[in-house]
mmCIF file of the C-alpha atoms, coordinates in Angstrom:
data_MODEL
# 
_entry.id   MODEL 
# 
loop_
_atom_site.group_PDB 
_atom_site.id 
_atom_site.type_symbol 
_atom_site.label_atom_id 
_atom_site.label_alt_id 
_atom_site.label_comp_id 
_atom_site.label_asym_id 
_atom_site.label_entity_id 
_atom_site.label_seq_id 
_atom_site.pdbx_PDB_ins_code 
_atom_site.Cartn_x 
_atom_site.Cartn_y 
_atom_site.Cartn_z 
_atom_site.occupancy 
_atom_site.B_iso_or_equiv 
_atom_site.pdbx_formal_charge 
_atom_site.auth_seq_id 
_atom_site.auth_comp_id 
_atom_site.auth_asym_id 
_atom_site.auth_atom_id 
_atom_site.pdbx_PDB_model_num 
ATOM 1  C CA . MET A 1 1  ? -10.692 -20.938 7.712   1.00 0.00 ? 1  MET A CA 1 
ATOM 2  C CA . LYS A 1 2  ? -9.797  -17.990 5.576   1.00 0.00 ? 2  LYS A CA 1 
ATOM 3  C CA . LEU A 1 3  ? -6.803  -18.602 2.589   1.00 0.00 ? 3  LEU A CA 1 
ATOM 4  C CA . TYR A 1 4  ? -4.845  -16.258 0.761   1.00 0.00 ? 4  TYR A CA 1 
ATOM 5  C CA . ARG A 1 5  ? -5.791  -16.431 -2.812  1.00 0.00 ? 5  ARG A CA 1 
ATOM 6  C CA . ILE A 1 6  ? -2.601  -16.521 -5.428  1.00 0.00 ? 6  ILE A CA 1 
ATOM 7  C CA . THR A 1 7  ? -2.610  -16.913 -9.106  1.00 0.00 ? 7  THR A CA 1 
ATOM 8  C CA . ASN A 1 8  ? -1.197  -20.715 -9.782  1.00 0.00 ? 8  ASN A CA 1 
ATOM 9  C CA . GLN A 1 9  ? 1.271   -19.192 -12.322 1.00 0.00 ? 9  GLN A CA 1 
ATOM 10 C CA . GLU A 1 10 ? 2.291   -15.952 -10.947 1.00 0.00 ? 10 GLU A CA 1 
ATOM 11 C CA . GLY A 1 11 ? 1.899   -16.668 -7.752  1.00 0.00 ? 11 GLY A CA 1 
ATOM 12 C CA . LEU A 1 12 ? 0.470   -13.600 -7.255  1.00 0.00 ? 12 LEU A CA 1 
ATOM 13 C CA . PHE A 1 13 ? -2.218  -12.293 -4.473  1.00 0.00 ? 13 PHE A CA 1 
ATOM 14 C CA . LEU A 1 14 ? -5.636  -12.274 -6.056  1.00 0.00 ? 14 LEU A CA 1 
ATOM 15 C CA . ARG A 1 15 ? -7.643  -11.630 -2.631  1.00 0.00 ? 15 ARG A CA 1 
ATOM 16 C CA . ASP A 1 16 ? -8.248  -13.097 0.883   1.00 0.00 ? 16 ASP A CA 1 
ATOM 17 C CA . ASP A 1 17 ? -11.304 -15.106 0.849   1.00 0.00 ? 17 ASP A CA 1 
ATOM 18 C CA . PHE A 1 18 ? -13.049 -18.892 1.534   1.00 0.00 ? 18 PHE A CA 1 
ATOM 19 C CA . THR A 1 19 ? -13.523 -20.046 -2.363  1.00 0.00 ? 19 THR A CA 1 
ATOM 20 C CA . TRP A 1 20 ? -11.540 -19.953 -5.132  1.00 0.00 ? 20 TRP A CA 1 
ATOM 21 C CA . GLU A 1 21 ? -11.661 -20.632 -8.839  1.00 0.00 ? 21 GLU A CA 1 
ATOM 22 C CA . GLU A 1 22 ? -9.690  -23.726 -10.580 1.00 0.00 ? 22 GLU A CA 1 
ATOM 23 C CA . HIS A 1 23 ? -6.534  -21.525 -11.811 1.00 0.00 ? 23 HIS A CA 1 
ATOM 24 C CA . GLU A 1 24 ? -6.271  -20.169 -7.724  1.00 0.00 ? 24 GLU A CA 1 
ATOM 25 C CA . ILE A 1 25 ? -4.087  -21.944 -5.046  1.00 0.00 ? 25 ILE A CA 1 
ATOM 26 C CA . GLY A 1 26 ? -5.015  -20.821 -1.294  1.00 0.00 ? 26 GLY A CA 1 
ATOM 27 C CA . LEU A 1 27 ? -1.955  -20.705 1.447   1.00 0.00 ? 27 LEU A CA 1 
ATOM 28 C CA . ASP A 1 28 ? -2.748  -19.919 5.155   1.00 0.00 ? 28 ASP A CA 1 
ATOM 29 C CA . VAL A 1 29 ? 0.562   -17.404 5.152   1.00 0.00 ? 29 VAL A CA 1 
ATOM 30 C CA . VAL A 1 30 ? -0.823  -14.337 5.810   1.00 0.00 ? 30 VAL A CA 1 
ATOM 31 C CA . PRO A 1 31 ? 1.008   -11.350 3.228   1.00 0.00 ? 31 PRO A CA 1 
ATOM 32 C CA . ALA A 1 32 ? 3.154   -9.688  4.502   1.00 0.00 ? 32 ALA A CA 1 
ATOM 33 C CA . GLN A 1 33 ? 2.633   -6.225  5.153   1.00 0.00 ? 33 GLN A CA 1 
ATOM 34 C CA . GLY A 1 34 ? 3.954   -3.182  3.375   1.00 0.00 ? 34 GLY A CA 1 
ATOM 35 C CA . LEU A 1 35 ? 4.275   -4.873  -0.181  1.00 0.00 ? 35 LEU A CA 1 
ATOM 36 C CA . TYR A 1 36 ? 2.874   -3.077  -2.696  1.00 0.00 ? 36 TYR A CA 1 
ATOM 37 C CA . GLN A 1 37 ? 1.980   -6.072  -4.798  1.00 0.00 ? 37 GLN A CA 1 
ATOM 38 C CA . PRO A 1 38 ? 2.456   -9.338  -2.405  1.00 0.00 ? 38 PRO A CA 1 
ATOM 39 C CA . LYS A 1 39 ? 3.842   -12.422 -4.428  1.00 0.00 ? 39 LYS A CA 1 
ATOM 40 C CA . TRP A 1 40 ? 4.479   -15.618 -3.139  1.00 0.00 ? 40 TRP A CA 1 
ATOM 41 C CA . ASN A 1 41 ? 8.131   -17.660 -4.030  1.00 0.00 ? 41 ASN A CA 1 
ATOM 42 C CA . GLY A 1 42 ? 6.996   -21.075 -3.053  1.00 0.00 ? 42 GLY A CA 1 
ATOM 43 C CA . THR A 1 43 ? 8.650   -20.374 0.561   1.00 0.00 ? 43 THR A CA 1 
ATOM 44 C CA . GLU A 1 44 ? 7.643   -17.009 1.486   1.00 0.00 ? 44 GLU A CA 1 
ATOM 45 C CA . TRP A 1 45 ? 5.557   -13.295 0.456   1.00 0.00 ? 45 TRP A CA 1 
ATOM 46 C CA . VAL A 1 46 ? 7.855   -11.011 -1.289  1.00 0.00 ? 46 VAL A CA 1 
ATOM 47 C CA . GLU A 1 47 ? 7.458   -8.133  -3.453  1.00 0.00 ? 47 GLU A CA 1 
ATOM 48 C CA . GLY A 1 48 ? 5.445   -8.734  -6.699  1.00 0.00 ? 48 GLY A CA 1 
ATOM 49 C CA . ALA A 1 49 ? 5.437   -5.229  -8.272  1.00 0.00 ? 49 ALA A CA 1 
ATOM 50 C CA . THR A 1 50 ? 8.193   -4.683  -11.044 1.00 0.00 ? 50 THR A CA 1 
ATOM 51 C CA . GLU A 1 51 ? 7.883   -1.020  -10.781 1.00 0.00 ? 51 GLU A CA 1 
ATOM 52 C CA . ILE A 1 52 ? 6.509   0.261   -7.487  1.00 0.00 ? 52 ILE A CA 1 
ATOM 53 C CA . PRO A 1 53 ? 4.446   3.584   -8.904  1.00 0.00 ? 53 PRO A CA 1 
ATOM 54 C CA . LYS A 1 54 ? 5.696   7.129   -6.894  1.00 0.00 ? 54 LYS A CA 1 
ATOM 55 C CA . GLN A 1 55 ? 3.345   8.005   -3.763  1.00 0.00 ? 55 GLN A CA 1 
ATOM 56 C CA . GLN A 1 56 ? 1.355   10.804  -4.621  1.00 0.00 ? 56 GLN A CA 1 
ATOM 57 C CA . PRO A 1 57 ? 1.694   13.831  -2.303  1.00 0.00 ? 57 PRO A CA 1 
ATOM 58 C CA . SER A 1 58 ? -0.201  14.117  1.117   1.00 0.00 ? 58 SER A CA 1 
ATOM 59 C CA . GLU A 1 59 ? -2.371  16.747  1.828   1.00 0.00 ? 59 GLU A CA 1 
ATOM 60 C CA . PRO A 1 60 ? -0.802  18.997  4.479   1.00 0.00 ? 60 PRO A CA 1 
ATOM 61 C CA . SER A 1 61 ? -2.465  18.125  7.536   1.00 0.00 ? 61 SER A CA 1 
ATOM 62 C CA . ILE A 1 62 ? -4.442  21.209  9.590   1.00 0.00 ? 62 ILE A CA 1 
ATOM 63 C CA . GLU A 1 63 ? -1.763  22.028  11.287  1.00 0.00 ? 63 GLU A CA 1 
ATOM 64 C CA . GLU A 1 64 ? 0.669   22.207  8.436   1.00 0.00 ? 64 GLU A CA 1 
ATOM 65 C CA . ARG A 1 65 ? -1.489  24.699  6.846   1.00 0.00 ? 65 ARG A CA 1 
ATOM 66 C CA . LEU A 1 66 ? -1.886  26.742  10.408  1.00 0.00 ? 66 LEU A CA 1 
ATOM 67 C CA . GLN A 1 67 ? 1.548   27.533  10.333  1.00 0.00 ? 67 GLN A CA 1 
ATOM 68 C CA . ALA A 1 68 ? 1.516   28.622  7.164   1.00 0.00 ? 68 ALA A CA 1 
ATOM 69 C CA . LEU A 1 69 ? -1.139  30.847  7.290   1.00 0.00 ? 69 LEU A CA 1 
ATOM 70 C CA . GLU A 1 70 ? 0.841   32.408  10.694  1.00 0.00 ? 70 GLU A CA 1 
ATOM 71 C CA . GLN A 1 71 ? 3.763   32.697  9.247   1.00 0.00 ? 71 GLN A CA 1 
ATOM 72 C CA . LEU A 1 72 ? 2.087   34.309  5.888   1.00 0.00 ? 72 LEU A CA 1 
ATOM 73 C CA . GLU A 1 73 ? 0.371   36.413  8.410   1.00 0.00 ? 73 GLU A CA 1 
ATOM 74 C CA . LEU A 1 74 ? 4.058   37.322  10.378  1.00 0.00 ? 74 LEU A CA 1 
ATOM 75 C CA . GLU A 1 75 ? 5.639   38.126  6.960   1.00 0.00 ? 75 GLU A CA 1 
ATOM 76 C CA . ARG A 1 76 ? 2.991   40.760  5.798   1.00 0.00 ? 76 ARG A CA 1 
ATOM 77 C CA . MET A 1 77 ? 2.713   42.345  9.407   1.00 0.00 ? 77 MET A CA 1 
ATOM 78 C CA . LEU A 1 78 ? 6.734   42.478  9.267   1.00 0.00 ? 78 LEU A CA 1 
ATOM 79 C CA . GLU A 1 79 ? 6.242   44.862  5.839   1.00 0.00 ? 79 GLU A CA 1 
ATOM 80 C CA . LEU A 1 80 ? 4.228   47.112  7.167   1.00 0.00 ? 80 LEU A CA 1 
# 
């Protein structure tokens, strides 16, 4: 059975594995999705990060880039 490893002291998620070290605990409860740093509080998974880093802006999609190019071309044509 695959278990989810947490640290003994802090309860922070380390990895999912079949083995663990002396300073780790194995849980059979899947960590909650969407948590930046899952932490086991004894009954459930909670957010363990004290500060969540800001997300980097994503690259524009091909559709967004094409739309921007079309807009630039339209503006250029209107200037003529």
